[in-house]
Biopython code that builds the backbone (N, CA, C, O; Angstrom):
import numpy as np
from Bio.PDB.StructureBuilder import StructureBuilder

atoms = [
    (1, "MET", "N", (7.722, -1.823, 26.081)),
    (1, "MET", "CA", (7.547, -1.229, 24.969)),
    (1, "MET", "C", (6.007, -0.690, 24.627)),
    (1, "MET", "O", (5.213, -0.988, 25.519)),
    (2, "SER", "N", (5.476, -0.013, 23.600)),
    (2, "SER", "CA", (4.596, 0.659, 23.596)),
    (2, "SER", "C", (4.347, 0.619, 22.123)),
    (2, "SER", "O", (5.238, 0.464, 21.287)),
    (3, "LYS", "N", (2.766, 0.806, 21.796)),
    (3, "LYS", "CA", (1.913, 1.036, 20.931)),
    (3, "LYS", "C", (0.797, 1.991, 20.553)),
    (3, "LYS", "O", (-0.200, 2.053, 21.273)),
    (4, "ARG", "N", (0.917, 2.814, 19.353)),
    (4, "ARG", "CA", (0.550, 3.693, 19.239)),
    (4, "ARG", "C", (-0.672, 3.091, 18.240)),
    (4, "ARG", "O", (-0.484, 2.376, 17.255)),
    (5, "LEU", "N", (-1.960, 3.563, 18.747)),
    (5, "LEU", "CA", (-3.311, 3.305, 18.723)),
    (5, "LEU", "C", (-4.167, 4.093, 18.526)),
    (5, "LEU", "O", (-4.326, 4.925, 19.419)),
    (6, "THR", "N", (-5.141, 4.182, 17.206)),
    (6, "THR", "CA", (-6.511, 5.108, 17.315)),
    (6, "THR", "C", (-7.538, 5.005, 18.625)),
    (6, "THR", "O", (-8.022, 4.000, 19.146)),
    (7, "ALA", "N", (-7.686, 6.364, 18.954)),
    (7, "ALA", "CA", (-8.643, 6.576, 19.695)),
    (7, "ALA", "C", (-9.717, 6.985, 18.728)),
    (7, "ALA", "O", (-9.293, 7.696, 17.817)),
    (8, "VAL", "N", (-11.074, 6.699, 18.695)),
    (8, "VAL", "CA", (-12.413, 7.405, 18.208)),
    (8, "VAL", "C", (-13.424, 7.766, 19.339)),
    (8, "VAL", "O", (-14.140, 6.925, 19.883)),
    (9, "ILE", "N", (-13.413, 9.441, 19.722)),
    (9, "ILE", "CA", (-14.194, 9.371, 21.003)),
    (9, "ILE", "C", (-15.502, 10.639, 20.413)),
    (9, "ILE", "O", (-15.430, 11.749, 19.887)),
    (10, "HIS", "N", (-16.546, 9.801, 20.818)),
    (10, "HIS", "CA", (-18.048, 10.789, 20.492)),
    (10, "HIS", "C", (-18.717, 11.014, 21.628)),
    (10, "HIS", "O", (-18.631, 10.329, 22.647)),
    (11, "ARG", "N", (-19.415, 12.010, 21.463)),
    (11, "ARG", "CA", (-20.226, 11.591, 22.612)),
    (11, "ARG", "C", (-21.474, 10.895, 22.628)),
    (11, "ARG", "O", (-22.035, 10.830, 21.534)),
    (12, "GLU", "N", (-22.091, 10.317, 23.680)),
    (12, "GLU", "CA", (-22.936, 9.699, 23.886)),
    (12, "GLU", "C", (-24.119, 10.189, 25.153)),
    (12, "GLU", "O", (-23.879, 10.103, 26.357)),
    (13, "GLY", "N", (-24.869, 10.489, 24.810)),
    (13, "GLY", "CA", (-25.609, 10.467, 26.234)),
    (13, "GLY", "C", (-24.932, 12.003, 27.222)),
    (13, "GLY", "O", (-24.601, 13.042, 26.651)),
    (14, "ASP", "N", (-24.868, 11.838, 28.463)),
    (14, "ASP", "CA", (-24.354, 12.500, 28.935)),
    (14, "ASP", "C", (-22.291, 12.551, 29.218)),
    (14, "ASP", "O", (-21.420, 13.292, 29.674)),
    (15, "GLY", "N", (-22.425, 11.500, 28.710)),
    (15, "GLY", "CA", (-20.792, 10.922, 28.588)),
    (15, "GLY", "C", (-20.100, 11.095, 27.639)),
    (15, "GLY", "O", (-20.406, 12.109, 27.012)),
    (16, "PHE", "N", (-19.259, 10.525, 27.236)),
    (16, "PHE", "CA", (-18.501, 9.827, 25.923)),
    (16, "PHE", "C", (-17.884, 8.563, 26.071)),
    (16, "PHE", "O", (-17.327, 8.026, 27.028)),
    (17, "VAL", "N", (-18.121, 8.190, 24.841)),
    (17, "VAL", "CA", (-17.754, 6.531, 24.156)),
    (17, "VAL", "C", (-16.348, 6.707, 23.307)),
    (17, "VAL", "O", (-16.273, 7.404, 22.294)),
    (18, "ALA", "N", (-15.111, 5.877, 23.944)),
    (18, "ALA", "CA", (-14.179, 6.188, 22.946)),
    (18, "ALA", "C", (-13.595, 4.495, 22.642)),
    (18, "ALA", "O", (-13.347, 3.590, 23.439)),
    (19, "LEU", "N", (-13.523, 4.544, 21.330)),
    (19, "LEU", "CA", (-13.521, 2.980, 20.646)),
    (19, "LEU", "C", (-12.030, 3.179, 19.977)),
    (19, "LEU", "O", (-11.487, 4.182, 19.512)),
    (20, "CYS", "N", (-11.573, 1.770, 20.122)),
    (20, "CYS", "CA", (-10.113, 1.481, 19.221)),
    (20, "CYS", "C", (-10.312, 0.591, 18.151)),
    (20, "CYS", "O", (-10.333, -0.639, 18.205)),
    (21, "PRO", "N", (-10.479, 1.431, 17.024)),
    (21, "PRO", "CA", (-10.849, 0.306, 15.943)),
    (21, "PRO", "C", (-9.985, -0.483, 15.575)),
    (21, "PRO", "O", (-10.489, -1.502, 15.102)),
    (22, "GLU", "N", (-8.524, -0.475, 15.578)),
    (22, "GLU", "CA", (-7.545, -1.609, 15.501)),
    (22, "GLU", "C", (-7.822, -2.806, 16.364)),
    (22, "GLU", "O", (-7.540, -3.871, 15.814)),
    (23, "LEU", "N", (-8.318, -2.896, 17.610)),
    (23, "LEU", "CA", (-8.930, -3.921, 18.380)),
    (23, "LEU", "C", (-10.433, -4.074, 18.617)),
    (23, "LEU", "O", (-11.039, -5.131, 18.790)),
    (24, "ASP", "N", (-10.778, -3.209, 18.601)),
    (24, "ASP", "CA", (-12.777, -3.077, 18.515)),
    (24, "ASP", "C", (-12.798, -3.245, 19.902)),
    (24, "ASP", "O", (-13.467, -4.168, 20.365)),
    (25, "ILE", "N", (-12.199, -2.532, 20.607)),
    (25, "ILE", "CA", (-12.250, -2.287, 22.126)),
    (25, "ILE", "C", (-12.674, -0.938, 22.323)),
    (25, "ILE", "O", (-12.322, 0.004, 21.613)),
    (26, "ALA", "N", (-13.588, -0.857, 23.501)),
    (26, "ALA", "CA", (-14.170, 0.365, 23.629)),
    (26, "ALA", "C", (-14.193, 0.433, 25.361)),
    (26, "ALA", "O", (-14.060, -0.533, 26.112)),
    (27, "SER", "N", (-14.414, 1.955, 25.777)),
    (27, "SER", "CA", (-14.551, 2.592, 26.834)),
    (27, "SER", "C", (-15.812, 3.496, 26.993)),
    (27, "SER", "O", (-16.814, 3.626, 26.291)),
    (28, "GLN", "N", (-15.435, 4.046, 28.100)),
    (28, "GLN", "CA", (-16.478, 5.552, 28.252)),
    (28, "GLN", "C", (-16.310, 6.259, 30.008)),
    (28, "GLN", "O", (-16.066, 5.892, 31.157)),
    (29, "GLY", "N", (-16.612, 7.397, 29.272)),
    (29, "GLY", "CA", (-15.953, 8.456, 30.801)),
    (29, "GLY", "C", (-17.011, 9.486, 30.839)),
    (29, "GLY", "O", (-17.896, 9.611, 29.993)),
    (30, "ASP", "N", (-16.812, 10.358, 32.102)),
    (30, "ASP", "CA", (-17.841, 11.601, 31.490)),
    (30, "ASP", "C", (-16.693, 12.957, 30.814)),
    (30, "ASP", "O", (-16.786, 14.121, 30.423)),
    (31, "SER", "N", (-16.067, 12.328, 30.923)),
    (31, "SER", "CA", (-15.509, 13.547, 30.235)),
    (31, "SER", "C", (-14.744, 13.287, 28.538)),
    (31, "SER", "O", (-15.100, 12.146, 28.241)),
    (32, "ILE", "N", (-14.088, 13.717, 27.645)),
    (32, "ILE", "CA", (-13.210, 13.093, 26.842)),
    (32, "ILE", "C", (-11.916, 12.682, 27.501)),
    (32, "ILE", "O", (-11.300, 11.665, 27.181)),
    (33, "GLU", "N", (-11.630, 13.325, 28.211)),
    (33, "GLU", "CA", (-9.941, 12.498, 28.632)),
    (33, "GLU", "C", (-10.111, 11.664, 29.532)),
    (33, "GLU", "O", (-9.125, 11.004, 29.861)),
    (34, "ALA", "N", (-11.474, 11.411, 30.257)),
    (34, "ALA", "CA", (-11.776, 10.017, 31.345)),
    (34, "ALA", "C", (-11.816, 9.146, 30.318)),
    (34, "ALA", "O", (-11.122, 8.169, 30.599)),
    (35, "ALA", "N", (-12.375, 9.046, 29.125)),
    (35, "ALA", "CA", (-12.782, 8.091, 28.316)),
    (35, "ALA", "C", (-12.066, 8.025, 27.739)),
    (35, "ALA", "O", (-12.393, 6.990, 27.158)),
    (36, "ARG", "N", (-10.667, 8.470, 27.066)),
    (36, "ARG", "CA", (-9.468, 8.008, 26.446)),
    (36, "ARG", "C", (-8.662, 7.628, 27.875)),
    (36, "ARG", "O", (-8.087, 6.545, 27.766)),
    (37, "ASP", "N", (-8.562, 7.996, 28.632)),
    (37, "ASP", "CA", (-7.717, 7.061, 30.289)),
    (37, "ASP", "C", (-8.201, 5.932, 30.455)),
    (37, "ASP", "O", (-7.405, 4.996, 30.528)),
    (38, "ASN", "N", (-9.754, 5.643, 30.575)),
    (38, "ASN", "CA", (-9.824, 4.985, 30.536)),
    (38, "ASN", "C", (-10.330, 3.598, 29.180)),
    (38, "ASN", "O", (-10.896, 2.519, 29.361)),
    (39, "LEU", "N", (-9.930, 4.112, 28.152)),
    (39, "LEU", "CA", (-9.828, 3.501, 27.007)),
    (39, "LEU", "C", (-8.257, 2.580, 27.100)),
    (39, "LEU", "O", (-8.012, 1.415, 26.787)),
    (40, "ARG", "N", (-7.561, 3.436, 27.546)),
    (40, "ARG", "CA", (-6.016, 3.340, 27.232)),
    (40, "ARG", "C", (-5.991, 2.140, 28.827)),
    (40, "ARG", "O", (-5.301, 1.128, 28.698)),
    (41, "GLU", "N", (-6.549, 2.291, 29.850)),
    (41, "GLU", "CA", (-6.522, 1.320, 30.849)),
    (41, "GLU", "C", (-7.241, -0.310, 30.267)),
    (41, "GLU", "O", (-6.921, -1.437, 30.646)),
    (42, "ALA", "N", (-8.066, 0.001, 29.460)),
    (42, "ALA", "CA", (-8.958, -1.176, 28.867)),
    (42, "ALA", "C", (-8.080, -2.030, 27.885)),
    (42, "ALA", "O", (-8.169, -3.256, 27.811)),
    (43, "LEU", "N", (-7.220, -1.259, 27.135)),
    (43, "LEU", "CA", (-5.905, -1.724, 26.196)),
    (43, "LEU", "C", (-4.997, -2.494, 27.142)),
    (43, "LEU", "O", (-4.798, -3.705, 27.045)),
    (44, "GLU", "N", (-4.403, -1.615, 28.161)),
    (44, "GLU", "CA", (-3.470, -2.388, 28.533)),
    (44, "GLU", "C", (-3.524, -3.612, 29.273)),
    (44, "GLU", "O", (-2.613, -4.378, 29.586)),
    (45, "LEU", "N", (-4.796, -3.658, 29.505)),
    (45, "LEU", "CA", (-5.371, -5.210, 30.199)),
    (45, "LEU", "C", (-5.405, -6.038, 29.171)),
    (45, "LEU", "O", (-4.870, -7.145, 29.099)),
    (46, "PHE", "N", (-5.951, -5.566, 28.485)),
    (46, "PHE", "CA", (-6.303, -6.569, 26.883)),
    (46, "PHE", "C", (-4.652, -6.846, 26.574)),
    (46, "PHE", "O", (-4.515, -8.004, 26.180)),
    (47, "PHE", "N", (-3.661, -6.280, 26.625)),
    (47, "PHE", "CA", (-2.369, -6.615, 26.037)),
    (47, "PHE", "C", (-1.542, -7.693, 27.324)),
    (47, "PHE", "O", (-0.731, -8.605, 27.163)),
    (48, "GLU", "N", (-2.061, -7.211, 28.399)),
    (48, "GLU", "CA", (-1.419, -8.123, 29.602)),
    (48, "GLU", "C", (-2.114, -9.262, 29.713)),
    (48, "GLU", "O", (-1.567, -10.043, 30.491)),
    (49, "TYR", "N", (-3.424, -9.788, 29.087)),
    (49, "TYR", "CA", (-4.021, -10.840, 29.598)),
    (49, "TYR", "C", (-4.407, -11.509, 28.131)),
    (49, "TYR", "O", (-4.744, -12.660, 28.409)),
    (50, "ALA", "N", (-4.514, -11.322, 26.690)),
    (50, "ALA", "CA", (-4.793, -11.621, 25.704)),
    (50, "ALA", "C", (-3.587, -13.060, 25.320)),
    (50, "ALA", "O", (-2.478, -13.111, 25.852)),
    (51, "SER", "N", (-3.917, -13.754, 24.667)),
    (51, "SER", "CA", (-3.199, -14.337, 24.377)),
    (51, "SER", "C", (-2.308, -13.724, 22.868)),
    (51, "SER", "O", (-2.757, -12.870, 22.104)),
    (52, "PRO", "N", (-1.197, -14.310, 22.755)),
    (52, "PRO", "CA", (-0.212, -13.616, 21.555)),
    (52, "PRO", "C", (-1.174, -14.052, 20.451)),
    (52, "PRO", "O", (-1.026, -13.206, 19.569)),
    (53, "GLY", "N", (-1.975, -14.836, 20.102)),
    (53, "GLY", "CA", (-3.019, -15.300, 18.825)),
    (53, "GLY", "C", (-3.880, -15.145, 19.299)),
    (53, "GLY", "O", (-4.522, -16.174, 19.086)),
    (54, "GLU", "N", (-4.775, -14.153, 20.202)),
    (54, "GLU", "CA", (-5.781, -13.014, 19.745)),
    (54, "GLU", "C", (-5.135, -11.822, 19.433)),
    (54, "GLU", "O", (-5.565, -11.166, 18.484)),
    (55, "VAL", "N", (-4.038, -11.372, 20.161)),
    (55, "VAL", "CA", (-3.767, -10.055, 19.569)),
    (55, "VAL", "C", (-3.798, -10.557, 18.393)),
    (55, "VAL", "O", (-4.869, -10.535, 17.787)),
    (56, "GLN", "N", (-2.838, -11.030, 17.892)),
    (56, "GLN", "CA", (-2.549, -10.917, 16.526)),
    (56, "GLN", "C", (-3.995, -11.077, 15.413)),
    (56, "GLN", "O", (-4.166, -10.724, 14.247)),
    (57, "GLU", "N", (-4.639, -11.590, 16.145)),
    (57, "GLU", "CA", (-5.954, -11.886, 15.267)),
    (57, "GLU", "C", (-6.805, -10.658, 15.191)),
    (57, "GLU", "O", (-7.491, -10.373, 14.209)),
    (58, "ARG", "N", (-6.731, -10.038, 16.150)),
    (58, "ARG", "CA", (-7.381, -8.992, 16.245)),
    (58, "ARG", "C", (-6.734, -7.834, 15.732)),
    (58, "ARG", "O", (-7.542, -7.006, 15.311)),
    (59, "LEU", "N", (-5.357, -7.458, 15.615)),
    (59, "LEU", "CA", (-4.300, -6.445, 15.490)),
    (59, "LEU", "C", (-4.019, -6.573, 13.970)),
    (59, "LEU", "O", (-2.967, -6.029, 13.636)),
    (60, "GLY", "N", (-4.549, -7.024, 13.213)),
    (60, "GLY", "CA", (-3.847, -7.941, 11.617)),
    (60, "GLY", "C", (-3.895, -6.160, 10.850)),
    (60, "GLY", "O", (-2.830, -5.817, 10.337)),
    (61, "GLU", "N", (-5.164, -5.039, 10.787)),
    (61, "GLU", "CA", (-5.058, -4.106, 9.477)),
    (61, "GLU", "C", (-5.371, -2.875, 9.883)),
    (61, "GLU", "O", (-6.122, -2.583, 10.813)),
    (62, "GLU", "N", (-4.738, -2.096, 9.115)),
    (62, "GLU", "CA", (-4.780, -0.884, 9.118)),
    (62, "GLU", "C", (-5.745, -0.219, 9.085)),
    (62, "GLU", "O", (-6.507, -0.547, 8.176)),
    (63, "VAL", "N", (-6.242, 1.026, 10.002)),
    (63, "VAL", "CA", (-7.565, 1.753, 9.972)),
    (63, "VAL", "C", (-6.782, 2.884, 9.583)),
    (63, "VAL", "O", (-5.648, 3.271, 9.864)),
    (64, "PHE", "N", (-7.713, 3.305, 8.855)),
    (64, "PHE", "CA", (-7.801, 5.091, 8.175)),
    (64, "PHE", "C", (-9.047, 6.068, 8.431)),
    (64, "PHE", "O", (-10.212, 5.946, 8.051)),
    (65, "VAL", "N", (-8.457, 7.047, 9.173)),
    (65, "VAL", "CA", (-9.526, 8.152, 9.826)),
    (65, "VAL", "C", (-9.483, 9.020, 8.692)),
    (65, "VAL", "O", (-8.445, 9.445, 8.184)),
    (66, "THR", "N", (-10.846, 9.310, 8.247)),
    (66, "THR", "CA", (-11.363, 10.491, 7.268)),
    (66, "THR", "C", (-12.750, 11.038, 7.631)),
    (66, "THR", "O", (-13.592, 10.625, 8.428)),
    (67, "GLN", "N", (-12.737, 11.729, 7.088)),
    (67, "GLN", "CA", (-14.111, 12.573, 6.658)),
    (67, "GLN", "C", (-14.433, 12.334, 5.481)),
    (67, "GLN", "O", (-13.614, 11.991, 4.629)),
    (68, "VAL", "N", (-16.092, 12.531, 5.198)),
    (68, "VAL", "CA", (-16.836, 12.193, 4.001)),
    (68, "VAL", "C", (-18.087, 13.385, 4.059)),
    (68, "VAL", "O", (-18.633, 13.739, 5.104)),
    (69, "GLU", "N", (-18.373, 13.861, 2.830)),
    (69, "GLU", "CA", (-19.218, 14.839, 2.709)),
    (69, "GLU", "C", (-20.025, 14.149, 2.211)),
    (69, "GLU", "O", (-19.720, 13.204, 1.483)),
    (70, "VAL", "N", (-21.584, 14.579, 2.585)),
    (70, "VAL", "CA", (-22.505, 13.966, 1.769)),
    (70, "VAL", "C", (-23.663, 15.002, 1.823)),
    (70, "VAL", "O", (-23.816, 15.735, 2.800)),
    (71, "ALA", "N", (-24.599, 15.037, 0.558)),
    (71, "ALA", "CA", (-25.673, 15.781, 0.818)),
    (71, "ALA", "C", (-26.751, 15.605, 1.320)),
    (71, "ALA", "O", (-27.271, 14.593, 0.849)),
    (72, "CYS", "N", (-27.428, 16.149, 2.141)),
    (72, "CYS", "CA", (-28.275, 15.748, 3.166)),
    (72, "CYS", "C", (-29.463, 16.880, 2.991)),
    (72, "CYS", "O", (-29.777, 17.552, 3.974)),
    (73, "GLY", "N", (-30.079, 17.067, 1.794)),
    (73, "GLY", "CA", (-30.998, 18.035, 1.568)),
    (73, "GLY", "C", (-31.387, 17.835, 0.370)),
    (73, "GLY", "O", (-32.238, 18.569, -0.133)),
]
sb = StructureBuilder()
sb.init_structure("model")
sb.init_model(0)
sb.init_chain("A")
sb.init_seg("    ")
for serial, (resi, resn, name, xyz) in enumerate(atoms, 1):
    if name == "N":
        sb.init_residue(resn, " ", resi, " ")
    sb.init_atom(name, np.array(xyz, "f"), 0.0, 1.0, " ", f" {name:<3s}", serial, name[0])
structure = sb.get_structure()
């Protein structure tokens, strides 16, 4: 079984941070691909070891990713 989750990746210092907002799990890497792969591994470990109750508690809500335009000057 597989599940499609959101990965938000941004640069932080010399590396990248990847966040799965549905579960509030993050990881990092030296490249975008490494951060994504490390996040995938962290998520797989979470699903392997977390209790069904913890999975359900964290995975309850939809996530919407969008952009916002703001005045800045």
